[in-house]
C-alpha positions as CSV (number, residue, x, y, z in Angstrom):
1,X,-62.1,62.9,18.7
2,X,-61.7,59.3,19.9
3,X,-60.4,58.9,23.3
4,X,-57.4,56.6,23.8
5,X,-58.0,53.3,25.6
6,X,-56.2,53.6,28.9
7,X,-57.1,50.1,30.2
8,X,-54.4,48.3,28.3
9,X,-52.0,46.0,30.1
10,X,-49.3,46.7,27.5
11,X,-46.3,48.1,29.4
12,X,-44.4,48.5,26.1
13,X,-46.5,51.7,25.5
14,X,-44.5,53.2,28.3
15,X,-41.1,51.9,27.2
16,X,-38.7,53.9,25.1
17,X,-38.1,52.5,21.6
18,X,-34.6,51.5,22.7
19,X,-36.0,49.3,25.5
20,X,-38.6,47.8,23.2
21,X,-35.8,47.0,20.7
22,X,-33.8,45.4,23.6
23,X,-36.8,43.1,24.3
24,X,-37.1,42.0,20.7
25,X,-33.3,41.3,20.6
26,X,-33.4,39.3,23.8
27,X,-36.3,37.4,22.4
28,X,-34.2,36.5,19.4
29,X,-30.8,35.7,21.0
30,X,-31.6,35.1,24.7
31,X,-30.6,33.9,27.1
32,X,-27.5,36.0,26.2
33,X,-24.8,37.9,27.9
34,X,-24.8,41.7,27.6
35,X,-22.1,41.9,25.0
36,X,-24.1,39.6,22.6
37,X,-27.1,41.9,23.1
38,X,-24.9,44.9,22.6
39,X,-23.6,43.5,19.3
40,X,-27.1,42.8,18.0
41,X,-28.3,46.3,18.9
42,X,-25.2,47.9,17.2
43,X,-25.9,45.8,14.1
44,X,-29.5,47.0,14.0
45,X,-28.7,50.7,14.8
46,X,-25.6,50.7,12.6
47,X,-23.8,52.6,15.3
48,X,-22.1,52.1,18.7
49,X,-24.2,51.4,21.7
50,X,-22.1,52.3,24.7
51,X,-22.2,50.5,28.1
52,X,-23.6,53.6,29.8
53,X,-26.7,53.3,27.7
54,X,-27.1,49.5,27.4
55,X,-26.7,48.3,31.0
56,X,-29.0,50.9,32.7
57,X,-31.7,50.1,30.2
58,X,-31.2,46.3,30.8
59,X,-31.4,47.0,34.6
60,X,-34.6,48.9,34.2
61,X,-36.2,46.0,32.2
62,X,-35.1,43.7,35.0
63,X,-36.7,46.0,37.6
64,X,-39.9,46.1,35.6
65,X,-40.1,42.3,35.5
66,X,-39.7,42.0,31.8
67,X,-36.2,40.5,31.8
68,X,-34.5,38.1,34.2
69,X,-30.9,38.6,35.0
70,X,-28.8,35.6,36.1
71,X,-25.1,34.8,36.3
72,X,-23.5,32.7,33.6
73,X,-20.3,32.7,35.6
74,X,-18.6,34.9,38.2
75,X,-18.0,37.7,35.8
76,X,-20.8,37.4,33.2
77,X,-24.5,38.2,33.6
78,X,-27.1,36.6,31.3
79,X,-30.4,38.2,30.3
80,X,-33.6,36.4,29.3
81,X,-37.2,37.4,28.7
82,X,-39.8,36.6,31.3
83,X,-43.1,35.0,30.4
84,X,-44.7,38.4,31.0
85,X,-42.3,40.0,28.5
86,X,-43.2,37.4,25.8
87,X,-46.9,38.2,26.4
88,X,-46.2,41.9,26.2
89,X,-44.3,41.5,22.9
90,X,-47.1,39.4,21.4
91,X,-49.6,42.1,22.4
92,X,-47.4,44.7,20.9
93,X,-47.1,42.8,17.6
94,X,-50.9,42.4,17.4
95,X,-51.3,46.1,18.1
96,X,-48.8,46.9,15.3
97,X,-50.4,44.5,12.9
98,X,-53.8,46.1,13.4
99,X,-52.4,49.5,12.4
100,X,-50.0,48.5,9.6
101,X,-51.7,47.7,6.4
102,X,-48.6,46.7,4.5
103,X,-48.4,49.9,2.5
104,X,-51.8,49.7,0.7
105,X,-52.4,53.4,1.2
């Protein structure tokens, strides 16, 4: 049995699917306020994403250094990917491409 490579610098392997999806959405629409990100996530999931799920996950991504959080104005925060997050997403896309053969099974 092949042993998994544990030397990877890919923190997305430790993220939930929801957090990975947040990163991809922010890459697409960012910098963006939380409500824009929420709307995009709801469109993808075709169901409501409540604030109690969205903002703690965004905060965790900020704490991990993958997302930066700034203030658009006194009431509105804005989220943007860090350079590290862009590198992480590119690594993830390469990893997925190596494993997905386009359905030629």
